[in-house]
C-alpha angles and dihedrals in degrees: 000000000000117000115219120247115263119254113266116259105260090213093060118080109209091200094059115087122243116257120253092218113071087207089071091063094055108018096170095059120101117259093234130051122234115257116279116254117262108254116210115242123223089247093050114029090180126220129096110310090211102254095314111129119237114255114259 
């Protein structure tokens, strides 16, 4: 079964060119992104080892 195409957004004018600056699309967003979360590595899964000292 084929789903019909969604209706076009009435706020977007398809004849207007897209801006070169992405900041124009979302002007209220901050210029910089927050830092990425620190991912645990297989060697150091992170967290509290429960009182066990780390190997030297």
